[in-house]
N, C-alpha and C positions, 0 to 999 in steps of 0.2 A: 273092790275099788277099780277105777278105770285103768290105772297104770298096771295093776296086777293082771287085768284082762289082756292088755297089750303085751305084757311080758310073757304070758302063757302062749299067746298067738305067735310071738316072734322067737321064743326060747332065749330071750336076752335076760340078763341079770342086772339088778339095780340095787344100790344100797338103800336103806330105809330113808336116809336123809334126802336122797334124790327123789324117791317116791313121794315124800311129804311135800317137797317143793312143787313137783309137777301136779300133785293133787290139788294144791291150794291155788294154782293158776286159774282154776275155774270155780264158779260158784257151786254150792252143794247140789242144787237142782240140775245144773248143767252136767256135772259129773255123773249124777245118777242116770240122766237121759243118755249121755254118751256111752256109758257102760252097757246099758241095755241095747243100744243101737249096734255097738261093735259085737256084742254077744249074738245078736240076731244075724248079723252078717256071717259070723263064724259058724253058727248053727246051720245056716243055709249051705255051707260048704266053702265059704270064702277064706282066704288066707291073708296074712299081713307079714311081709310086704305083698301087695296085690299088683294086679296089672289092669290097664284100661279095659281090656277085653273082659276080664273077670267081673269088674264093677259094672260094665255095660250089661253083661248077662244078668247080674243081680237086679239091675233096674228093670230089665225086660221081664224077669220072673216075679217081680214084686208089684207091678202096676195093677194086677188083677186083685190083689189082696190088701194093698196099702194105699193110702191117699198120697197124692203127689207131694204135698208139704212134708209128710212123714218121711218119704224117700229122700227129700232134700236134707232133712235133719240127719238121716243116716249117713249121707255123703259128707256132711259137716264133721261127724264123728270120725269117719274114716280119714278125712283130710287131716284132722287134728292128730290122729294116730301116726300117720306117715310123717308129718312135719315135726312132731315132738321127738320122734326117734331119729330125725335128721337123715332119713333115707335119701338116696341120690335123686329120686324123682317122686313126685306126688301124682299118682295115677288119676286122682279125682280131678285134677286140673287139665287132664288131657282132652283134646278136642273131641275125641270119640265119646267120652263120658258126657261132656257138655251138650253135644248134639243129641245123645240118647235122652237126656233129661228134657231137652226142648221138644223132642218127639213125644215123650211121656206127657208133658204138660199140654201139648196140642190135642192129643188123643184122649187123655183121661183126666185132664185138669177140670176143675169146676170153679166158678166164680167164688171169690173169697167172701165168706159171710161173717161180717163183724157185728158186734152188739150195737144196739141203737144208742145214739149219744143222748146224754142228759143236757138239754139246751138251757140257756139262761132263763127263758120263760118258765120251763118246767121247774128249775131250781127255785125260782121265786114262789111258785105256787105251792111246792112241797114245804118250803120253810114257813110260809105264811099260814099253812094249815096245820103246822106242828105246834104242840103245846109248850109249856114252860117247866115241865118236870125235869129232874136231873138228867134222866136219860134223853129227854127231848133236847136239852141244851147241848148234850154231847153229840147227838145225831145231827143237829143243825150245824155245829162246828165242823163235824166230820165231812158233811156234804159240801159246805161252803168252802172250806179250806182245800179239800180235795179238788174241787172245781177250779178255784182261783189259781191254785198252784199247778194245775194240770198234772197232778201227782199220780204215779202208779200206786196201787194199793200197798205194795211192799214198802214204798217210801213213806206213805201216810202212816201206816201202823208202826213203822220203824222210828218215828219221831219221839224224842224225849222232850220233857218240859224245858230243859236247858237249851234246846235247839230253837226256841222261839224268843226273839229279842224285840221289844217294843221300841219304836222310834217315833218322832213327831209325825212322820209321813206314813207310817204303817208298821208292818212287822217284817223282820228279816228272819227267814226260815233257813236253817242249815240242814241240807240233805247230806248226811255223812257218807252214804254209800247207796248205789243204785244199780240197776241192771246193766247200764252202759258205763258204769264206773267201778269195775271190779277191783281196782287198786285202792279204792277208798280215798281218792283225792278230795271228794266232796264238792259241793257247789252251794251258792247262796241264792235264794229265791225271794224276791220282794212281793209282799202282799199289801198294796196301798189301802188306806182307809177309803171305803167306798162312798160315792156321792148318790147312789141310787137307793132303791127300796130295801136292799139287803147289803150288809157290809161283812164280808168274810173275816176281816181282821177283828172287828168288834165281837162277832160270834165266837171266834177262837179265844179271845180274852175272857169272854163270859164263861167258857168251859174251863179254862185254866183256873178261874176263881173258885170252881167247884172242887179242885184238887187241893187237899190240905198240904201234902208233902210235894213241893214243887221240884221234885227230882224223879228221874226214871221215866217210864213210859208215859206218853202224853194221852193217848187214847186207850181207855181202860174199860173193863166191864162195869156195869152198874147193877147192883143187886137190888132186891126188894127193899123198899123203904128209902131208896135213893142213895144207898151206901156205895161209894166209889171204891172199887177194888184196887189192888196194887200191881196186877199183872198186865201184860200187853194184850191189846185186842188183836184178834186174828184177822187175816185177810178175808176169810170167809164171812166174818161178821160185817165187814165193809159192804160186801155184796148184798147181804141181807138187809142192811139199812137202805141201800139204793133201791132194791126190789120193793121193800115195804113202802117207800116213798111213792113209787109209781102205782102200787096197789091202791094207795090212798087216793090217787088221782083217777082211778078207774081204768088204768092201763094194764095190759098183760105183763106181769113182771118177768116172764120168761125171756123177753127180748132184751133185758137190761142186766148189767153186771157192774162190778166195781170199776171196770174200765170205761163205763159210760161217763164217769166224771171227767176223765182225761180227754176222751173223744169229744165230749160236749164242750169243754173249754176251747179246744182247737177249732171246732166247727163254729161256735158262737163268736169267737174272736175274729175269724176270717170273714164271717158274715157282717161283722161290725166294721170291717175295713182295716183291721190291724195287719201290718206287714208280716209276712210269713216268718221273716228272720227274728222278729220280736216274739212271735208265738213260740218258735223253736227255742229261743233263749229261755223262755219261762218254763217250758216243759222238759228241756234237756234232751230232746230227740237227737239221736246220733247224726242224722242227716235229713235233708229235705225229702229224700225218697221215702223214708219211713213214715213221714207225716203227710205224704202226698194224697193218700186216700181221703183224709179228713179235709184237706185243703180243697180238693175237688168237690166234696160234698158241701162245704161251706160256700163255695162260689157258684153252685148250680144256678142260682137265680140272680146273684149280684153281677155275674159276668155272663149274661145270657143275651144272645142276639135277638131273641124274640121281643125283649123289652124295647128294642130300638124301633120296632115297626108296629107294635100293638099298644 
């Protein structure tokens, strides 16, 4: 566990109650990543508490074997370690370390490669080319709801049947916990009944009608014969559904993933003229900065000076 890793590095002792509280301040995946990152730093020869000079040396020694985003994640783990232990100073925040990272990004950084978005036109074509078997009904609901909600795959597969409430205007979807909501405060997402060729709300209700027991996981495996299981669909299964959809259209599925749904919603909404604050409200992005890449992609042609002269 991450706190045990820090404890060994600092020779400090903690009661199990304290360890449990600190462990649960982070998600399971984040804890696992931070533990590996701190262990990597210690294996390199680093110590906690550390110094700006030591961390800057770690950056210099890592740029030839690690990607810049990976080094940034290592620094996040080290920053967490120092702040959690309430040490007098956090060396990761020192100007020397920040400057070293800027140099690393300038010399060794590479353009960020994101997955291709699943745009609205693509979604329509995929859904209209999909049949009406039980698994087809599920896949259409999965794609349409994931797109309209701008959901992360963890949010999508984490839904329970009870999290969907039908109203005259559409569906209210309760996201109980997400990547940017580690405390589990939850948020409500509206999915209006559509006026176009596809309606995510209706497709979602069609899938719910296939589930006999309206409790527990919403998206579930479908076995041969159309038998709906009772277990929760995995995040990897969402990616497979997205890739299969693009394969059907004749595109290379390697360029797409489950995140294509979320990216596609943001890009399509911006292209349609939706204000970015409304898009962010739907997706639950923590800030405009985290959504900026898709905003730029969506406005490449709608806010283009060339259109003023040609």
